[in-house]
C-alpha angles and dihedrals in degrees: 000000000000094000110009082042071119139131158014145279111301147137134237095248112149111247127201092228093064109144105219089197085078091065117101144051119313135187122207105243102160135036121184093334097314139081112279094253116192096013137078119197133179124181130192117199117190134200090243088064094252122129139193121201122196112194133178108190121139089344134101093233139018119290115215124218124182133188147115134283139197132210124213110180104304094343124099126189135161154186126231119231090257089063097255116133121231110267091248143005118245136218106220141193129188117206110177106298095350125093116190119192122188116192124225114264111276113239088213099053105016087230136113128210127227120211121188119198129187124205106260136158115246111264123243090253087068103033088048089060099251098150141098113243107210095168 
C-alpha cells in the first residue's frame, strides 16, 4: 500500500464523470521524480470501478490487493476489500499512456507523493499466479 496507500471514505457509485482513459493495466515507472527503486507495482483499474494492485515491496513475491475506487472530477480515491480506505486521495491526469497521480498533502509530513504509471500488460509472474494474497 506503498503507493496506492492512497485515499478516503467512498462508495462505488457510478459517476457520470468517469474517465474511461483510467481503465487498463498500469505499471509504476516513477516515484517522486525518480525510478521506483526496490519496488515493483502494477495496478489494474476497471470500468466497473474495481481495482487490483500487485505490489512487490519488501516481499519475495507480489502481494495482491483488491477493492473499489471512485472518481470525482480529477480526484480518485478508493477502499480495499478489507474495508480500509486508501491512505490518501489523489489528483490524477492521463496523458496518452501515462497516468500521473499526486497524493493529498500528508498532515504528518506536509508533503505529497507523485506516482507515475505507464500502460503495461501484466507480466507472466503475475498472470501465472506468483503472488501472496494477504487480503
